[in-house]
C-alpha positions in Angstrom: 22.4 -18.6 -28.1 26.2 -19.3 -27.9 26.8 -21.7 -25.0 30.5 -21.5 -24.8 32.8 -18.5 -24.2 36.6 -18.6 -24.9 39.5 -16.2 -24.8 43.3 -16.2 -24.8 45.2 -14.2 -22.3 48.7 -13.1 -22.1 49.8 -13.4 -18.5 53.0 -13.5 -16.4 54.4 -16.2 -14.3 56.2 -14.7 -11.3 59.4 -16.6 -10.6 61.3 -16.7 -7.3 63.6 -13.7 -7.9 60.4 -11.7 -8.7 61.1 -11.4 -12.4 58.2 -12.5 -14.6 58.0 -14.8 -17.6 55.3 -14.1 -20.2 53.0 -17.0 -21.2 49.7 -17.6 -22.9 46.6 -19.1 -21.3 43.4 -20.2 -22.9 40.1 -19.7 -21.0 37.0 -21.7 -21.7 33.5 -21.6 -20.2 30.7 -23.9 -21.2 27.0 -23.4 -20.2 26.6 -27.1 -19.5 29.3 -26.8 -16.7 28.1 -23.4 -15.5 30.1 -23.1 -12.3 33.5 -23.8 -13.9 36.1 -22.0 -15.9 38.9 -24.0 -17.5 42.3 -22.3 -17.9 45.0 -24.0 -20.0 48.5 -22.7 -19.4 50.8 -23.0 -22.5 54.4 -23.6 -21.4 56.8 -24.2 -24.2 56.0 -27.0 -26.6 54.5 -29.3 -24.0 50.8 -30.1 -23.7 49.0 -27.3 -21.8 48.6 -27.6 -18.1 44.8 -27.3 -17.3 43.3 -26.0 -14.1 39.6 -25.7 -13.4 38.4 -22.7 -11.4 35.1 -21.8 -9.9 33.7 -18.9 -11.9 32.7 -17.2 -8.6 36.3 -17.5 -7.3 37.7 -15.5 -10.2 34.9 -13.0 -9.9 35.2 -12.3 -6.2 39.0 -12.3 -6.4 38.8 -9.1 -8.5 37.8 -7.2 -5.3 39.2 -9.2 -2.4 41.4 -12.1 -1.6 39.5 -15.4 -1.9 40.3 -19.1 -2.0 42.0 -21.6 0.3 44.3 -24.4 -0.3 45.3 -25.1 -4.0 43.9 -21.9 -5.5 43.9 -18.3 -4.2 42.9 -15.2 -6.1 43.4 -11.6 -5.1 43.6 -8.1 -6.6 47.1 -7.0 -7.8 49.0 -4.2 -6.2 47.8 -1.9 -9.0 44.3 -1.8 -10.4 45.4 -3.5 -13.7 46.2 -7.0 -12.5 44.8 -10.0 -10.7 47.0 -12.5 -8.9 46.3 -16.2 -9.1 48.3 -18.5 -6.8 48.3 -22.2 -7.5 49.7 -25.0 -5.4 50.1 -28.6 -6.3 52.3 -31.6 -5.2 54.6 -30.5 -8.0 55.1 -27.0 -6.7 53.6 -23.5 -6.4 53.0 -20.9 -9.1 52.0 -17.2 -9.0 50.5 -15.6 -12.0 49.8 -12.0 -12.7 46.7 -11.7 -15.0 45.7 -8.5 -16.8 42.4 -7.5 -15.3 40.7 -5.9 -18.3 40.6 -8.9 -20.7 39.8 -11.3 -17.8 36.9 -9.0 -16.7 35.6 -9.0 -20.3 35.8 -12.8 -20.4 33.9 -13.1 -17.1 31.3 -10.6 -18.3 30.7 -12.7 -21.4 30.2 -15.8 -19.2 27.6 -14.0 -17.2 25.8 -13.0 -20.4 25.7 -16.7 -21.3 24.7 -17.9 -17.9 23.5 -15.2 -15.5 24.5 -15.4 -11.8 22.0 -17.4 -9.9 20.7 -19.3 -12.9 23.4 -21.9 -13.1 21.2 -24.7 -12.0 18.9 -24.2 -15.0 21.8 -25.2 -17.3 22.7 -28.4 -15.5 21.2 -31.7 -16.7 20.6 -33.2 -13.2 19.6 -36.6 -14.5 22.8 -36.9 -16.6 24.9 -35.8 -13.6 23.3 -38.4 -11.3 23.7 -41.1 -13.9 27.5 -40.2 -14.1 27.8 -40.4 -10.3 25.9 -43.6 -9.9 27.3 -45.4 -12.9 28.8 -48.7 -11.8 32.6 -48.9 -12.2 
């Protein structure tokens, strides 16, 4: 069984004058970190900027606004996009994500680790060792 799922998405960064800038994002999901989705935003030639999202946050955001603080996700004004709002000390960003390829990616993550079975994919002993390791 494949324990990782990845995809590339073309999405749009919405800039202050409401125009959009196309960019590429890489999505990655790993069964050994079953609650998280990593999204790397590729901007120019710099190293990608990576954000980690809760898988459930992206899933619920397809149908209603969800999130608080640094990450908010909500359905787009049409049925074909999802909005992702990110906030950091360096500024805020709004992305319009095409819904169909994102939904396909999420579907493949749930085929890899079904909803409600995430704890079966976590090595609790290893996680505790990481938390309790003396610094």
